[in-house]
Each structure stands twice: as structure tokens, then as C-alpha cells.
N, C-alpha and C positions, 0 to 999 in steps of 0.2 A: 504494500500500500504506500503510495507516494503522495507527498503534499503538493497540491497544485497552487499556482499563483492565485491570489485573492483579488478579483477584479473590483471588490467593494470599497472598503475604507482606504484612505490615503496611507502611504508608508509611515508618516509621522504618527498618525493615530494608532496604526497597527503596532508600531514599536512601543508606544507608551503603554498600551494595555494588553501586551502579548500574553502575559501570564493568565489574566482573568478570562480573556477571550479564548485562549487555548483550552482552558478547563471547560468552559461552556460547550466548546465544539466537541471535545472528547465525550462530555456527558450526553450531547445530542446523539452521538453514535452508540453509546453504551445503554442509554435509558430504555430504548425499545426492547433490547435483549433482556435486561433485568426485569422489565414489566412482563415479557413473555414467559420468563422463568417463573414468576409469581403466578401467572395465569395457569401454567402447566401444573404446578404443585396444587393449585386449588381445584382444578377441573379434571385432571387425569389421575386415576385412582390406583394404578399399579404400574409395575415396571414395563409391561408390554405396551400399555397405553402411552406411557411417557416416551418410550422409544419411538412410537409412531408420531408423537407430537414433535419430537426433536428433528426427525427426518423431514416432516412436513414443513417445519420452520426453516430448515436449511434450504429446501426447494424454493420456498417463497422468497427468502432473502437473496439467494444467489440469482434467482430469476430477475428480480428487480435490479440487482447490481449489474448483471449482464446487459440489461436494457438501459440503465441510467448512469452507472458507474459510481454513484454516490452512496456510501454505506449508511449515512444518517437518514437520508430520505427513504432509502430502501427498507431500513428497519422500521421506520414510522409507517410506511405503506403496508408492510407485512403485518404489523401489530393491528392496524386499523381493520384489515381484512379478517384477522382472527377474531377480534372483538365483535365485528358485525356478524360473523358466522355463529359465534356463541349466543349472541342476542336472538338471532333468527331461530337458532336451534331450540333455545328455551321457549320461544314463542310457539314454535311448532309443537313442542312437547306439551305445552299448556292446552293447545287446541286438539291435538290428535294423539297425545300420549306416546310420541315417537320423536326422537331427535332427527335433525337434518342429516341427509346423506347425499352422496354425489349425484344420485338420480334426480334429486330436486333440481339440480343445475341443468341436467340433460333435458328435462321436460318442462322447464319453466315457460310459462306462456302468459298471454294478456289476461286470461281468466284468473290466474293466481294473483297477479298484481292488483287486478280490480277487486278481488275478494279481500285482500289485505287492506287496501285503502278504504274499502267500504266498512269493514268491521272495526277498523282503527282509523277513523277520520283524522285524528291528530298526527298520524304517522307521516302524512304528506309534509306537514310543517316541520316535523322532527327531521326528516330527510333534508329539507331545504336549510334548516338551521345548522345541521351538522356540516353541510357542504360549505356554508358561509364561514364556519369556523375552520374547517380542515383545509380548504384551498389556500388561504393566506399562510397557515402554518406550514403546509408543504412547500410553498414558495420560499418561506424564510429558511427552511432546512436546505433547500436547493442552493440558496444564496450563501448560507453560512458554512456549509460543509467544505472543509479544506482538502478532503481526501478524494483520491480517484483510484479505482481498482480496474485492472485490465479486464476486458470483456471475455476473452477466451478462457482464462482460468476460472472465472465466475460461472460461465456456461458449463465448463467441464465439471465443476463442483455440483451444480444443480443436477446434471445428468447422473452423477455418481449417487447423489441422495435419492433421486428418483429410482434408479436401479435397485438401490438398497431397500427402498420402500416396497417396490414390486416383489422382490424376492422374499422380503419379510411377510408381506400380505399373503403370498401363496403358501409359504411354509407354515405360518401360523395364522390361518384365516380367522377373522372375527366372527363369533357366533351371531346369527341373525337376531336372536332374542335379546342381545345386548342393546339393540336399537331402542328398546323400551326403557332403558335406564337413563336417568337425567344426569349424565356425566359423559366424560370422554369425547367432547364435541369434535375437536379437530382430528384426533386420531381415528375415530370412527368414520368421519367424513372422508379422510384421505384413503383409508383402507377400503372403504366401500367403492371409491373411485376406481381402484385397481380391478376389483372383482366385476364391477358393473361394465367397465369398458371391455374387459375380457369376454364377458357373457354376450355383450352386444355384438362384438366382432364375430363370435362363434355362432350365435343363435338368432341375433336380432332381438326385438322386444318380446316376441312370442314364440314358444316352441311349436314346431310343426314338422312333419315328415318332409323329406326332400321330394319324394314322389309318393303317390297313393294309387292303389288299384281302383278302378271305377271312377265315376264322376256323378255329380248331382245335376239333375235336369232342372231347367228353369221352370218355376211354377206357372201353370197356365192361368190366364186372366179369368177364365170362366170355370176354373176347377173347384172353386169353393161353393159347394151346394149342400149346406147342412140338411140332415134328414128332418129335423124339427125346427121349431122357432129358436132363433138365436137369442140367448139371454144377454142382458147387460152383465158385464163382468167387473167386479171391484176387487182389486188386489191390495191388501193392507199390510204395510210394513210395520210390524209391532216391535218398536225399538227395545233392544236389549232384553227381550223376554224369553224365558224358558221355564220349564217346570222345575222349581227349585228343590222338589222332593228327590231329585237325582242325587242330592247330597245328603249324607246321613246326619241325623240329629237336628235338622232345622224344623222349628215349630211353625205351623201354618194355620191360618184361620179356618173355621168350619166351611166346607164347600169348596175349598181351594182345589183347583184341578179341572173343574168343568170348563173353564175358559179354553183349555187346550184340546178339547174334544171337538170333533166334527159333528155335524147334525145327525150322523148315523151312529154316534156314540163311541167311535174309535179315536183313540189318541195316537197320532202319527208323528214320526220324527223327521226333522229337517236337518241335514248336515250342512252347516254353514262352513265358510272357508276363512273365517276370522273369529277372534275372541277378544271381547273387551273394548273395542273401539271402532275400527274401520268399517262402518256400515256400507260404504260404497263397494266393498268386495261383493256383498250380497246383492246390492243394487245391480251390479254387473251380471251376476248369476241369473237373477229373475227377469231381467229385461233382455239381455243378449242370449240367454240360455246356454252360456258357456262358462268355463272355469277360469277364475282369476289365477289359479295356480299355474296355468300355462305360461304366465308372464314371469315366473321365477322371481328373482330379486326385484323385478320391475312391477310386481303385483300391487305394491302399495299405491301406485299411480295408474291403476288399471283404467279407471274411467277417463282420465286425462289422455292417456295413450290411445284408448279405443275411440275417442271422440273423432268423428269424421273418417274412421278407418273400419270399424266393425258395423257393417250395414246389414245386420241380421238380428232378429229377435221377435219377442212376443208381440209388441205393438205393430211391427211391420206385417207379421202374419195375420193379425186381426184386421188391419186396414185392408188387406187383400180380400177379406170377407165382408167388407162394407162397414166396419166399425169406425166410430170417431174415437180418438185417443186423447186422454187428458191426464196430466200429472199434477198433484199437489205436493209441494216440496217445502219442508219446514225451515230451511236455511236460505242463504242467498244463492242464486242460481250459478254464480261463478265458482262456488266451492267445489273443488275437485272437478271442475268443468261439467257439473251435473246437467246444466241446461243443454250444453252442446252435445254431451253424450246421449242424453235421453232423446233428443230430437233425431240424432243419428239412428237410434234403434226404432224410430217410428212414432214418437210422441208428437202430436200436432199442436197441442195447447199446453204449455208449461207455465204453471203459476208458482212462483217462489214466495218466500216469506214477505218480501216487499209487496208483491202483487196482491197477496192475500190480506195485507194489513196486520201481519202478526207482530206482536210486541214481545220481544225476547222469546222465552220458551212458553209455548201455549199448551194447554191440556188437549187430550185427544178430541174432546167434544168440539173444540174450535174447528179442527179440520173436518170432522164429520159434518158439522153444520155447513161449512163451506162446500163440502162435497154435495150435500143435498141441494144447496142453492144452485150450484152449477148444473146439476142434473135437471133441475126444473127449467133451465134455459135451453135444454137440448130438444131436438125434434123427436117425438115419441117413436116414429117409424124407423129411426136410425139407431142401431144398437150401439152401446157405449162401453168403452173400456176405460176405467178410471184407476189410477195408481195413487193410493192415499198413503203418504209417507209420514208416520207419526214420530214425535220426538220427546214426549213428556217423561219417558222413563230413561232418558239419557243421564249419564253421570253428571255431577257428583251426587251421591246419595247421603253425604254427610250433612246436607242442609235439607230442610223440609220444604218440598215443593208445594206451593199453593196451600197453606195451612187451612184456608177457608173451605177446601174441598173435603168431603167425607169427614165432617167433624166428629162423628160417632165412632170413628176408627179406634180400636184398642190394640196396641202392639202385642204380638204373641209372646214376646220375651226373648228374642234373639239379640245379637249385636245390633246397635242402632242403625248401622248401614243396611243390614238385612231387613230389619223391620220397616225402614223407609222404602226399601225396594218392594216389599210386599204390599205396602200401602198404595204405592203407585200402580202396582198391578191390579189391585182391587178397584182403583179409580178407572183404569183402562177397561176392565171388564164391564163396569157399570156404563161407561160411555159407549162401548160397543153395543150393549143391549139396547140402549136408547137409539143408536143409529139404525139397528134392525127395525125397531118400532117405527122410526121415521120413514124408512123405505116402504113399509107396509101401509102407512097412513097416507103418504104423499103420492105413491105410485101404485094404487090398487090394481091388481091384475097384471102388472108388468113383471116379467121374469128376471130374477137376479141370481147370479152365481157369485158368492163371496168367498175369497180365499185369503186366509191370514197366515203369516209366518213370523217367527222370531228371527231377527236378522243376525244375532249372535248372542252369546252369553255375556252377562255383565263382567266387568274387569275383576271383580272379587271372586268369581266362581271357582277358579282353580284352587284357591285357598280353602274353599268349602269342600271341594271334591277330594283334595289331597292335603289335608291340614298338616301332615308331617313333612312335606317337601319344602325345601328352601327355594329361593328365586331361581337358582341355576337348574334345579330339578324340574321346576315348573316350566322354565324356558325350554328345556329339552323336550318335554312332552308336547308343548305347543309346536315346536319345530317339527316334530315327527307326526303331527296331526292326530294325536290321540282322540278318537271319536267322542270320548266322554267330555272333552273340553269344547267340542264344536256342535254337539247335538242340541237343537232347540225343538221347535214344533211347527207343524203346519196343519191347518184345519180347513175343511170345506163345508160351507153352509150355503143354503139356498132359500130364496123367497119366490113362491109361485113357479118353481122349477124343480125338476127331479134330475140331479146330476147323473150323467151317463156313466155306467159302470165300465171300467177298463182295467186291463192288467197293468197299465202304467200307473194307476192310482195305488201305489204301494204304501206299506206301513212305514218304510224308511226310505228316503230319497236324498241324493245329493242336491244341493241348491240349484245347480244348473238344469235340473230336470223339471223344475216347477212350471216353466212356460208350457212344456209338453203336457204335464198333468192337467193344467188349466184348460188347454185346448181339448184334451180328451174328455174331461168332465163336462165341458160345455157342448160337446158334440160337433166341434169344428173340424172339418177335413184338414189333414196335415199336409203342408207343402213338402217337397222332396227332402229338404234338409231335416225337418222334424221327423219324417218317416225314417230316415237313416238313423237319427238320434234315438228314436224309439227302439229300433233293433239293437242298438248298443245298450240301452237301458235294460232291456229284457235279458240279454245274455250276460250282463254284468250285475244283475240283481240290484239295481238302483244306484250303483256306484258309477262315477264318471271319470274324473281325473285319476282316482286311486285304482281304477281297473287296469290291470296289467302294467302297473308302474307308469301310468301316463301314456301308454302306447295307443289306446283307443282315442284319447283326447288329441294326441298329436296327429293321428291319421285323419280325424274329423276336421281339425283345423286346416289341414292341407286340402281336403275336399272343398271347404268353404273358400279358401284362397283361390283354388282353381275355378270355382264357380263365380268369382268376382264379388263375393259377399264380404270378404276381408281383403284389405289391400294396404300397402305401405308398412307392413310389420315384418 
């Protein structure tokens, strides 16, 4: 490192204050590294994570030095990026219970930025304020820094650190379940980048066979001729709901469990592909009729990636049969590209929280009332598909949701979180009963098929199911898709309609088969892609991705790609 001529102060001023100015310049170089060391000790919890942090820090610093040659400015820029990453990672963990990883950067889009600026309106001004502070500071560091480092050694050092990080990440890969821990922000981000780029180069975003025998025929326009009257179809996303009696020792109120039964008295199981948080995994399952697990480490972003690319699903199949398709969504439509994804799968009218006038988290009755109101505006002769996405049973359960609701509720005597969960389930069951009564009153004689499902178990369920396991043990069971952690329920009800009996209406199904089950129960003729998927369902006994270690799903994805229903993946 050599000292460069200072074009700033005059020689006389520089000579007079050389000692003090020199100390401040050395501090400008050292301070970012000392601050980064403090950040590492605070956020990285073990040797492995700290090694990843140091290698990542080396890559950042040496990259900026190779670009700018100034070590003080390079250190400040690196520290700024690390701090921004940590803040965004903590924000993501607060919202979605998972820290940021490299795939966030790979799939960032306008919807993501719009969502952040919508739910955090002050964020825009925070960004502007930070820029007003940082830009002059960076200029001052540029001007004050007396040192210059050659670009070639800096670039070589950055490549050496990158090579070490790649080798380290492949030799000791980070377990996927650690993404749910609120720590290790930089090390997890960097190591996920190595694995994500490798997977993308090898497989793309979605797993599929290179070639598949056979092909899917294009559905004929006049091929949808139901044998009987087409029912209106309502699909209800029951947030975080499952029969908690799957866990031993939980006390439940009298009559608990009837909500999970279909009108024929059978309690059926729905195998979701997430636990404790990402509802959009199941949203992808029940609309596209496909598996989020086909996206591997990109599954967390499945709706964002599938938006504009996966043009297959239940709403599109029903539109072919003359249905009008509507969705009621309890959050902003930009969240995980929900609006764009749902319209890609065939939703014609998408109403998000803003469109519906929702204020924060609303009880189920709010969305049921909106659903009844929108149904009243539809033409009776046109069958309707409506996707009602509920959110009242979303975490946290440490606080009492709407204490004014169900004032007669008495806790059964479990942990406070479990009792609050049961209270919300009781409110949901009452609101659903009122919704069915509303359908019968407002639309006498009209046929309805109503299908409900639990989108995933609540975040505390693993600790109820396996109270003796620590976080690592639970994480491994989640990673291996232990069915006990992913089983919820699905129920089929009807008003003025008799659901059609079908071998596809099984007692246990993977989430990706629900669109098929709905069409079979409604008596809707299947298009060629759902006919093929029905054959897979019957020979795999209700399993989809788990059948033959993913071979059936990979083959089916290739058939859809060849048919033009999936592209760009």
C-alpha cells in the first residue's frame, strides 16, 4: 500500500497538522474493519458462521478496492452493504420468519419493492435520508484517503476469498433449516449464494426431466360438457389450521373436531409443503396444482418465480368450462407477487386487502361477508369460482386477537399460545357456519361446492408433536418432510348439490392434488393435463412430489413444459 499525493490541502497546512490528520486517515481505514468485527461477534454464533463472515468480508472489501483502489472508502462501502443486509434480513424474519438469502437478490422485482414501500411508508424517506447522509460521507472518504492499492493484487485476493468460500460452502453446506434462525445474516446469505447459483446452472429454477415419453394434447374448446348442473365453487384457505389433537396431551373444548369433517362425516388429511409460515407454498399447490418442492432451494419464492411462467391451474381449467374466477386476498397484492401469480393461473378478478377495505388483520367473517356481497353482483347463469383466503389465525398467538369476539370463551388450560390458537379456531368455525347460512339464505336453490383446507400447521406445532426434540432435531424433521409436521385437513361441503363420488377424493392427499379433487367432486370434465395428473395420483396413492423420489413430478413438469403451459424455468 503506497501513499498517494494529496490533491486537497496546501503543503503548509498538511505539514502543520500531519500528525493529527494522519491519525484520522488511519482511523478512517481501520474503523470499518473494527465495526465489522463487532458486527460479526454479535450476529455470527459459531466458528463456521464466522469463517463465512470473514471470507464474505474479504470478497466485499477486495472487490471495492479493485474497483476504487481506496481502502477507507472500500471498507465504508462494505460495512454499509453488510448493515443494510442485516437490517433487511431482520425485517424479512419479522415478516416471514426466515432470514434473507441470495435468492432474494436473484428474484427481486417491482412487486417486492412496492410491497415494502406500501407496508412501511416511512421506508421511502428513510432511504432518501440515508442517501443524503452517506453520499457526502463517501465523498469525504474518497477525498481524505491517502492510500492507493494496486488493482491486480486486490482482484486476485477477492478471487482467492471467493474460491475459499465456494469450497467451504460445498464441503460444509449450511442446513436449510438454519434459515429460520434470526442470526448469521451475512454468512448464510453468502453460502446460500454459492448453492443457489450452482443449482440454477445445473437445474434452472424448477426440476424437470430433460425429455419425457408422450405428450399432453391441447384441451378442446368444446370439450367441457358437465353431465349435470355446474355448481358454484368456493375454495377456502383456512390459515394455519389443523386438528391439534394430533399432538398428545392438548386439552380441547367440547365438540372440537367437527370443523375438520366433510359433510359426509369423514375427516380427511391434506399434506401441505410448508410448516409454520409460508402460506404461498400452499397457494401455489391449490391454484397451479403443482408442487413447490420442484423448485428446490428456490421454493421459498415459488409464487414470484411462477408468476407469468406457470400458465396452468384450477382457475384456468374452470374458465374453460365457463366459470368466472374471483380471489379475495387478505394482504397487499404485491406480497410475494400474489396478484401477478394468481392472474397467471386464471384468476380474473383479484381483490387484495386495499381493494376490500381491510384494516390490519380482519376476522374470517369480514371476508365471508365480502364474498357474499361479490356473489350477489354476479350473473346467476354464470357459474362462479371464488378463492377466499383467510388470515385471522395467523401468528402471533401471544396476543389476543379481537378480544370482543366470543366473549364467553373459556381457555381449556393449555399454554397461553395454544389456548389462543384454539380460541381463534372456534371463532373461525362459528364464522364458517354463518357463511353457510348466508349462502342458503341469499342464494336459495343455487348449487355450491365448498372446499376448505388448512394451509399449514402453526409454527409451534413441532414442539407439541415432539416436545423432546431441540431446534436442530426439529429442523431435520422439517427438512426431511416428516408427514406429521405437514398434515392438516381438507373438507368438502355442499349446498343444494351432491358432490360427485370419485376415486380421486381420497382420505389423504398431497396439496397439489386439491384442484383435481375439486374438479372431480364438482363433476367437471378434466383437461388432458389433469387427466394425466389423475393417473399419477391413483398409482401413487395420493402422493405427488414424494412419489418415486420426485420422478413423477419431474416427468409431469416436462410434459407441461413441452405443452407450453410452463415456460422460462
